[in-house]
VEXDREN-2710 file (C-alpha; in Angstrom, 1 decimal):
% VEXDREN-2710
k/r/px/py/pz
1/LYS/5.5/-69.5/-42.3
2/LYS/2.4/-71.0/-44.5
3/LYS/1.3/-73.3/-41.5
4/LYS/2.1/-70.6/-38.6
5/LYS/-0.9/-68.0/-41.0
6/LYS/-3.2/-70.8/-41.0
7/ARG/-3.2/-71.5/-37.3
8/LYS/-3.7/-67.2/-36.8
9/LYS/-6.5/-67.6/-39.2
10/LYS/-8.4/-70.5/-37.7
11/LYS/-7.4/-68.9/-34.2
12/LYS/-9.1/-65.4/-35.6
13/LYS/-12.3/-67.2/-37.0
14/LYS/-12.7/-68.8/-33.3
15/LYS/-12.7/-65.6/-31.3
16/GLY/-14.9/-64.2/-33.8
17/LYS/-17.2/-66.8/-33.5
18/LYS/-17.1/-66.8/-29.4
19/LYS/-17.9/-63.2/-30.1
20/LYS/-21.3/-63.8/-31.7
21/LYS/-24.3/-64.7/-28.7
22/LYS/-27.0/-66.6/-29.4
23/ILE/-29.7/-64.6/-29.3
24/PRO/-33.0/-66.3/-28.5
25/PRO/-36.1/-65.7/-30.4
26/PRO/-38.4/-63.8/-29.4
27/MET/-42.1/-64.2/-28.2
28/THR/-44.6/-63.7/-31.3
29/ASN/-47.9/-65.0/-29.5
30/ARG/-49.8/-62.3/-28.5
31/ASN/-51.8/-64.3/-25.9
32/LYS/-48.5/-65.5/-24.4
33/LEU/-46.8/-62.2/-23.9
34/ASN/-50.1/-60.8/-22.1
35/ALA/-49.4/-63.7/-20.1
36/MET/-46.3/-63.1/-19.2
37/LYS/-47.8/-59.4/-18.2
38/PHE/-50.1/-60.8/-16.2
39/LEU/-47.6/-63.2/-14.2
40/ASN/-44.9/-60.4/-13.8
41/MET/-48.3/-58.0/-12.3
42/LEU/-48.9/-61.4/-10.1
43/CYS/-44.9/-61.6/-9.1
44/MET/-45.2/-58.1/-7.7
45/TYR/-48.1/-57.8/-5.9
46/SER/-47.6/-61.6/-4.5
47/ASN/-43.9/-60.1/-2.7
48/ILE/-46.3/-58.7/-0.3
49/SER/-49.2/-60.9/0.2
50/LYS/-48.7/-64.1/-0.8
51/PRO/-44.5/-64.7/-1.1
52/MET/-45.0/-68.7/-1.1
53/MET/-46.6/-68.0/-4.6
54/LEU/-43.6/-66.8/-6.2
55/PRO/-41.8/-70.0/-7.2
56/LEU/-44.9/-71.5/-9.2
57/LEU/-45.7/-68.0/-10.7
58/SER/-41.8/-67.2/-11.8
59/CYS/-41.1/-71.3/-12.7
60/ARG/-44.2/-70.4/-15.1
61/MET/-42.7/-67.5/-16.9
62/VAL/-39.6/-69.2/-17.4
63/GLN/-41.0/-71.9/-18.9
64/LEU/-43.6/-70.1/-21.3
65/THR/-40.1/-68.4/-22.5
66/MET/-38.2/-71.7/-23.1
67/GLU/-41.7/-72.5/-25.2
68/TYR/-42.7/-69.6/-27.0
69/GLY/-39.2/-67.3/-27.3
70/PHE/-37.4/-64.3/-25.2
71/CYS/-39.2/-61.3/-24.1
72/ASP/-38.6/-58.1/-21.4
73/ASP/-41.0/-59.9/-19.0
74/SER/-38.7/-63.2/-19.2
75/ILE/-36.0/-61.5/-17.4
76/VAL/-38.7/-60.6/-14.5
77/GLY/-39.5/-64.2/-14.6
78/LEU/-35.7/-65.1/-14.5
79/ALA/-34.8/-63.0/-11.8
80/THR/-37.8/-63.9/-9.6
81/ALA/-36.7/-67.8/-9.8
82/GLY/-33.4/-66.8/-8.4
83/TYR/-34.8/-65.2/-5.9
84/SER/-36.9/-67.8/-5.1
85/VAL/-34.3/-70.7/-5.3
86/PHE/-32.5/-68.3/-2.8
87/ASN/-35.8/-68.2/-0.3
88/TYR/-37.0/-71.8/-0.3
89/THR/-34.0/-73.8/-1.1
90/ASP/-30.3/-74.2/-0.1
91/ASP/-28.9/-73.7/-3.4
92/ILE/-27.2/-70.5/-2.9
93/GLN/-24.8/-70.4/-5.3
94/LEU/-27.1/-71.3/-8.2
95/ALA/-29.6/-68.1/-6.6
96/SER/-26.3/-66.2/-7.0
97/GLN/-25.7/-67.3/-10.6
98/MET/-29.5/-66.7/-11.9
99/GLY/-29.1/-63.4/-10.7
100/LYS/-25.8/-62.9/-12.1
101/LEU/-27.5/-63.7/-15.5
102/SER/-30.4/-61.1/-14.9
103/GLU/-28.5/-58.5/-14.2
104/SER/-26.2/-59.4/-17.9
105/LEU/-30.2/-59.4/-19.9
106/ILE/-30.6/-56.2/-18.3
107/GLU/-27.8/-54.4/-19.2
108/GLU/-28.6/-55.3/-23.1
109/SER/-32.2/-54.5/-22.9
110/PRO/-33.1/-51.3/-24.5
111/LYS/-35.9/-50.8/-21.5
112/LYS/-32.8/-51.2/-19.0
113/HIS/-34.2/-48.2/-16.8
114/VAL/-37.7/-49.7/-16.1
115/LEU/-36.1/-53.3/-15.7
116/ARG/-33.7/-51.6/-13.3
117/SER/-36.1/-50.4/-11.3
118/ARG/-38.8/-53.6/-11.6
119/LEU/-36.4/-55.8/-10.3
120/CYS/-34.7/-53.8/-7.4
121/ASN/-36.0/-56.1/-4.8
122/GLU/-34.9/-59.3/-6.3
123/LEU/-31.6/-58.1/-7.9
124/VAL/-30.2/-55.7/-4.8
125/SER/-31.7/-56.1/-2.0
126/LEU/-31.6/-60.0/-2.1
127/LEU/-29.5/-62.1/-4.9
128/LYS/-26.7/-59.0/-5.1
129/SER/-26.5/-58.9/-1.5
130/ILE/-25.8/-62.8/-1.2
131/ALA/-22.1/-63.2/-2.3
132/GLU/-21.3/-59.1/-2.5
133/PRO/-19.5/-56.7/0.5
134/ILE/-23.5/-55.4/1.7
135/HIS/-21.9/-51.8/1.9
136/SER/-21.3/-51.7/-1.5
137/VAL/-24.0/-53.1/-3.0
138/LEU/-26.0/-50.0/-0.7
139/PRO/-24.5/-47.3/-3.0
140/LEU/-26.8/-49.0/-6.2
141/TYR/-30.2/-47.8/-4.3
142/PRO/-30.0/-44.1/-5.2
143/GLU/-29.1/-45.0/-8.7
144/LEU/-32.4/-47.5/-9.2
145/TYR/-34.5/-44.6/-7.3
146/ASN/-33.0/-42.1/-10.3
147/SER/-33.8/-45.2/-12.7
148/ALA/-37.2/-45.8/-11.4
149/MET/-37.9/-42.0/-11.3
150/GLN/-37.1/-41.9/-15.1
151/VAL/-39.6/-43.9/-16.1
152/GLY/-42.3/-42.8/-14.2
153/ASP/-42.2/-46.2/-11.5
154/VAL/-42.4/-44.2/-8.7
155/GLU/-43.5/-47.5/-6.9
156/ASN/-40.6/-49.1/-7.4
157/ALA/-38.4/-46.1/-6.9
158/MET/-40.0/-45.1/-3.3
159/ILE/-39.2/-49.3/-2.1
160/CYS/-35.7/-48.5/-3.3
161/ARG/-35.4/-45.1/-1.3
162/TRP/-37.0/-47.4/1.2
163/SER/-35.2/-50.5/1.2
164/TYR/-31.4/-48.3/1.1
165/ILE/-32.7/-46.6/4.6
166/ALA/-33.9/-50.1/6.5
167/ALA/-30.5/-51.8/5.2
168/SER/-28.7/-49.1/6.7
169/LEU/-30.8/-49.2/10.2
170/TRP/-29.8/-53.6/10.2
171/ILE/-25.9/-52.8/9.1
172/GLY/-25.7/-50.3/11.2
173/ALA/-23.9/-48.3/7.9
174/THR/-24.9/-44.8/9.8
175/ASP/-26.0/-43.9/13.3
176/LEU/-29.4/-44.1/14.8
177/TYR/-30.2/-40.3/14.5
178/SER/-29.5/-40.2/10.7
179/VAL/-31.7/-43.2/10.2
180/SER/-34.5/-41.4/11.9
181/LYS/-34.1/-38.4/9.8
182/HIS/-34.2/-40.7/6.7
183/LEU/-37.0/-42.6/7.7
184/VAL/-39.1/-38.8/8.2
185/LEU/-38.4/-37.8/5.2
186/CYS/-39.3/-41.5/3.3
187/ILE/-42.7/-41.4/5.2
188/LYS/-43.5/-37.6/3.9
189/GLU/-42.7/-38.8/0.4
190/ALA/-44.4/-41.7/0.7
191/THR/-47.4/-39.9/2.4
192/LYS/-47.0/-37.4/-1.4
193/TYR/-47.2/-40.5/-3.5
194/GLN/-49.7/-42.7/-1.6
195/GLN/-47.4/-45.6/-1.1
196/ASP/-48.9/-46.9/1.7
197/THR/-46.8/-50.5/1.9
198/VAL/-43.5/-48.2/1.8
199/LEU/-45.4/-45.6/4.5
200/LYS/-45.8/-48.5/7.0
201/SER/-42.7/-50.3/6.9
202/ALA/-41.1/-47.1/7.3
203/MET/-43.1/-46.8/10.6
204/VAL/-41.9/-50.0/11.1
205/ASN/-38.3/-48.9/11.3
206/LEU/-39.0/-45.4/12.9
207/ASN/-40.3/-47.5/15.8
208/ALA/-37.1/-49.6/16.1
209/CYS/-35.0/-46.5/16.2
210/ALA/-37.2/-44.6/18.8
211/TYR/-36.9/-47.7/21.1
212/LEU/-33.5/-48.3/20.7
213/SER/-32.1/-44.4/20.5
214/GLY/-34.5/-43.3/23.6
215/ARG/-35.3/-40.6/20.3
216/PRO/-39.3/-40.5/19.5
217/ALA/-40.0/-38.8/16.2
218/THR/-42.4/-36.0/16.7
219/GLU/-42.4/-33.9/13.6
220/ILE/-44.8/-36.7/12.2
221/SER/-47.0/-38.7/13.8
222/VAL/-46.0/-42.6/13.6
223/LYS/-48.3/-45.8/14.2
224/SER/-47.8/-48.3/17.4
225/TYR/-47.1/-51.9/16.3
226/ASP/-49.9/-52.6/17.7
227/GLU/-52.0/-50.3/15.2
228/LEU/-49.5/-51.4/12.4
229/ILE/-50.7/-55.0/13.9
230/ASP/-54.2/-54.7/13.1
231/ILE/-53.0/-53.4/9.9
232/GLY/-51.0/-55.7/8.3
233/THR/-54.3/-58.6/9.7
234/LYS/-56.7/-56.4/8.0
235/THR/-55.4/-55.8/4.8
236/ASN/-53.6/-59.3/4.6
237/SER/-49.4/-58.1/3.9
238/ALA/-47.4/-60.8/5.1
239/PHE/-44.9/-58.4/4.0
240/LEU/-46.1/-55.9/6.7
241/LEU/-46.6/-58.6/9.4
242/GLY/-43.4/-60.1/8.9
243/GLN/-41.4/-56.8/9.4
244/ILE/-43.1/-56.0/12.5
245/PHE/-42.3/-59.7/13.9
246/MET/-38.5/-58.9/12.7
247/HIS/-38.2/-55.8/14.7
248/ARG/-40.4/-56.6/17.7
249/LEU/-37.8/-59.3/17.7
250/ALA/-35.1/-57.2/17.7
251/LEU/-35.5/-55.1/20.3
252/HIS/-36.3/-58.0/22.5
253/PHE/-33.0/-59.6/21.6
254/TRP/-30.9/-55.9/21.9
255/MET/-32.4/-55.5/25.3
256/ARG/-31.3/-59.6/26.2
257/GLU/-35.1/-60.4/26.5
258/TYR/-34.3/-63.9/25.7
259/THR/-37.3/-65.7/27.1
260/GLU/-39.6/-62.9/24.9
261/VAL/-37.1/-64.1/21.6
262/ALA/-37.8/-67.6/21.8
263/GLU/-42.4/-67.1/22.7
264/LEU/-42.4/-64.6/20.2
265/SER/-40.3/-66.8/17.7
266/GLU/-42.3/-69.7/18.5
267/LYS/-45.6/-67.6/18.5
268/HIS/-45.0/-66.5/14.7
269/ALA/-43.7/-70.0/13.6
270/GLU/-47.4/-71.6/14.5
271/MET/-49.2/-68.4/12.8
272/ASN/-47.2/-67.9/9.7
273/PRO/-45.5/-71.2/9.1
274/SER/-44.5/-69.8/5.7
275/PHE/-42.5/-67.2/6.6
276/SER/-39.7/-69.5/8.7
277/GLN/-39.5/-70.9/5.2
278/GLN/-38.5/-68.1/3.5
279/ARG/-34.6/-66.8/4.0
280/ARG/-34.9/-62.6/2.9
281/ILE/-32.8/-60.9/4.2
282/LEU/-33.8/-60.4/7.7
283/ASN/-34.4/-64.3/8.3
284/ILE/-30.2/-63.9/8.3
285/TYR/-30.4/-61.6/11.2
286/ARG/-33.0/-63.7/12.2
287/THR/-31.5/-66.9/12.1
288/LEU/-28.2/-65.1/14.1
289/PHE/-30.6/-63.6/16.9
290/GLU/-32.3/-66.7/17.6
291/GLY/-29.0/-68.6/17.3
292/ILE/-27.9/-66.5/20.2
293/VAL/-30.8/-67.2/22.0
294/TYR/-31.3/-70.9/21.4
295/LEU/-27.8/-71.2/22.6
296/THR/-27.9/-69.0/25.8
297/LEU/-31.5/-70.8/26.8
298/ALA/-29.3/-74.3/26.0
299/ARG/-26.9/-73.2/28.9
300/ASP/-29.4/-72.0/31.1
301/THR/-32.2/-74.9/31.1
302/LYS/-29.9/-77.8/29.8
303/GLN/-32.5/-78.8/27.6
304/THR/-31.8/-80.6/24.3
305/LYS/-34.6/-78.6/22.4
306/TRP/-32.5/-75.5/22.8
307/LYS/-29.2/-77.0/21.5
308/VAL/-30.7/-78.7/18.5
309/LEU/-32.4/-75.5/17.7
310/GLY/-29.1/-73.5/18.2
311/LYS/-26.7/-76.1/16.3
312/LYS/-29.7/-75.4/13.1
313/ALA/-28.6/-71.6/13.2
314/VAL/-24.8/-72.5/13.4
315/ASN/-24.9/-74.9/10.5
316/TRP/-26.7/-72.2/8.4
317/MET/-24.6/-69.0/9.1
318/SER/-21.5/-71.5/8.3
319/GLN/-23.0/-72.1/4.8
320/LEU/-23.7/-68.1/4.2
321/GLU/-20.6/-67.7/5.1
322/SER/-18.4/-69.4/2.6
323/MET/-20.9/-67.4/0.2
324/SER/-19.0/-64.0/1.5
325/ALA/-17.0/-63.5/4.7
326/TRP/-17.5/-60.3/4.4
327/ASN/-21.6/-60.4/5.0
328/TYR/-21.5/-63.3/7.6
329/GLU/-17.4/-64.1/8.7
330/ASN/-18.3/-62.4/12.4
331/LYS/-22.0/-63.9/12.6
332/SER/-20.9/-67.5/12.2
333/ILE/-17.7/-67.1/14.4
334/LEU/-19.9/-65.8/16.9
335/LEU/-22.4/-68.4/17.2
336/GLN/-19.4/-70.8/16.8
337/ALA/-18.2/-69.2/20.2
338/GLU/-21.4/-69.4/21.8
339/PHE/-22.0/-73.0/20.5
340/HIS/-18.1/-74.2/21.9
341/TYR/-19.3/-72.2/25.4
342/LEU/-22.4/-74.3/25.7
343/GLU/-20.3/-77.3/24.7
344/GLY/-18.3/-76.2/27.5
345/ASP/-14.6/-75.8/25.3
346/LEU/-13.5/-72.2/26.9
347/GLU/-10.7/-71.6/25.4
348/SER/-12.1/-72.5/21.6
349/ALA/-14.9/-70.1/22.9
350/GLU/-12.7/-67.0/23.8
351/SER/-10.9/-67.2/20.2
352/ALA/-14.0/-67.2/19.0
353/TYR/-15.3/-64.6/20.4
354/GLN/-12.3/-62.1/19.5
355/ALA/-12.2/-63.1/15.8
356/SER/-15.6/-62.1/15.6
357/ILE/-15.0/-58.8/17.2
358/LYS/-12.2/-58.2/14.6
359/SER/-14.3/-59.5/11.5
360/ALA/-17.3/-57.4/12.3
361/HIS/-14.6/-54.7/13.1
362/VAL/-13.2/-54.9/9.7
363/HIS/-16.3/-55.5/7.7
364/LYS/-17.7/-52.2/9.6
365/PHE/-20.8/-53.5/11.3
366/ILE/-20.6/-51.7/14.0
367/PRO/-23.7/-52.7/15.9
368/GLU/-22.4/-56.5/15.9
369/GLU/-18.9/-55.5/17.1
370/ALA/-20.7/-54.1/19.9
371/LEU/-22.6/-57.3/20.6
372/ALA/-19.8/-59.8/19.7
373/CYS/-17.8/-57.3/22.6
374/GLU/-20.9/-58.1/25.0
375/LEU/-21.4/-61.6/25.0
376/TYR/-17.3/-62.2/25.0
377/GLY/-17.7/-59.3/28.6
378/VAL/-20.5/-62.0/29.7
379/PHE/-18.5/-64.9/28.9
380/CYS/-15.7/-63.2/30.8
381/VAL/-17.4/-62.4/34.2
382/GLU/-19.6/-65.6/34.1
383/ASN/-15.8/-67.5/33.9
384/GLN/-14.4/-65.7/37.0
385/MET/-12.1/-63.5/34.2
386/ILE/-13.8/-60.3/35.8
387/ASP/-10.5/-58.0/34.7
388/LYS/-10.9/-59.1/30.8
389/GLY/-15.0/-59.0/30.9
390/HIS/-14.9/-55.3/32.7
391/ILE/-13.3/-54.0/29.3
392/GLN/-15.1/-55.6/26.8
393/LEU/-18.2/-54.2/28.5
394/HIS/-17.2/-50.9/27.7
395/LEU/-15.7/-51.5/24.7
396/ALA/-19.2/-52.7/23.7
397/LEU/-21.4/-49.7/25.3
398/GLU/-18.7/-47.1/23.6
399/LYS/-20.0/-48.9/20.4
400/TYR/-23.2/-48.9/21.1
401/ARG/-23.2/-45.2/21.5
402/LEU/-21.6/-44.8/18.4
403/TRP/-24.3/-46.3/16.8
404/GLY/-26.7/-44.1/18.8
405/ALA/-28.3/-47.0/20.7
406/THR/-28.7/-44.9/24.1
407/ASN/-31.7/-47.2/25.4
408/LYS/-29.2/-50.1/25.1
409/ALA/-26.5/-48.4/26.2
410/ASN/-27.7/-47.7/29.5
411/GLN/-29.7/-51.1/29.3
412/LEU/-25.8/-52.2/29.6
413/GLN/-25.1/-49.7/32.0
414/LEU/-27.0/-51.5/34.9
415/PHE/-25.3/-54.9/33.9
416/ILE/-22.3/-53.0/34.1
417/ASP/-22.7/-51.7/37.6
418/LEU/-23.5/-54.8/38.8
419/VAL/-20.3/-56.1/37.8
420/GLU/-18.3/-52.8/38.8
421/PRO/-18.0/-53.7/42.9
422/ARG/-16.6/-57.6/41.9
423/TYR/-13.4/-55.7/39.6
424/LEU/-12.6/-53.0/42.2
425/GLN/-12.7/-55.7/44.9
426/LYS/-10.1/-57.6/42.7
427/LEU/-7.8/-54.6/41.5
428/LYS/-7.7/-53.9/45.5
429/LEU/-6.8/-57.6/46.3
430/LEU/-3.9/-56.8/43.3
431/GLU/-3.0/-54.0/45.0
432/ASP/-2.2/-55.6/48.2
END
């Protein structure tokens, strides 16, 4: 009995020791504290104009923390370093861990709302979206908007509001008409608070919505892509120019203008080599779109360079799938389907198309489900399976209309009209 009591006491002592956290010494050097604040501000503006500076700035902040102690800006440095690890390296796991550590430090900080609003982009739109289902991340943006407004941080509040709408557009969380209405309200609020970056970015999104839906916004004045490119070039805004590039690329892709996608991407890579090195959320969609384009061009032209580029996209998306099946499984399988088709493995390609459609449906990615149905339909038509192809193309049509992409649906209808006579002819032969 005495031995048992001693063991219990030892266990209680160990538990008590585990609960105690090692608190890093506070930073007291006034010069270093000012330096951390200055680096924090530089990180904020570099993200818009010079993203390649972020790794250097964030590493310096972490270094100062290790040498001189901890302060609130240390959390900004750690989160931005994690953001940079994801953007410029292949170590997605480390980036995710750094994001989680930053989150836990924010929760313990008395300046919780200030830090949450400051790091909304780094922690939510990127690091949190890597591993967690994107649909569960979206509701965090309104919370962050409120946190930012509580502390008077209008700039980051508006970034949160815009990020919520932009993410909804890309993943198809709501139909394009609803997204357009939210963008109009966002533009009006950004105008009120003189938030120019959000204002121009929302215009980029609204142009894409108007083109896909065939319903231009009439209640406000929206600048064209050419006008926005001029503004981005004059203001040296890498962020705005990147947004314009990605939306133009996406529009060409959705309309199956694959040669234009390849040309636009090549031209942009020459003019903005640093953008290709970044792995922002939009670059994940760039990988998907370009991967499909390159593999299609490889089939059509038999050129090795397209196959090499397509294979890179397949490998990168497979790596992302290992982090989050919810977010990336359907994209990865769809690229694999296109690669199997290129290799002539039609059985594996058909199975992969079907699996991608199922995954997109289960994980609620409506535009990507429509895309998978469309590509499977084209595959079937090209391989003399006209009845299957006819069914899949009509399913894609239905999904595009559900998304609100009327212009895209009309373009697909033209292809269906070309296929229809062959389908009816086959039905007649079967009846005979």
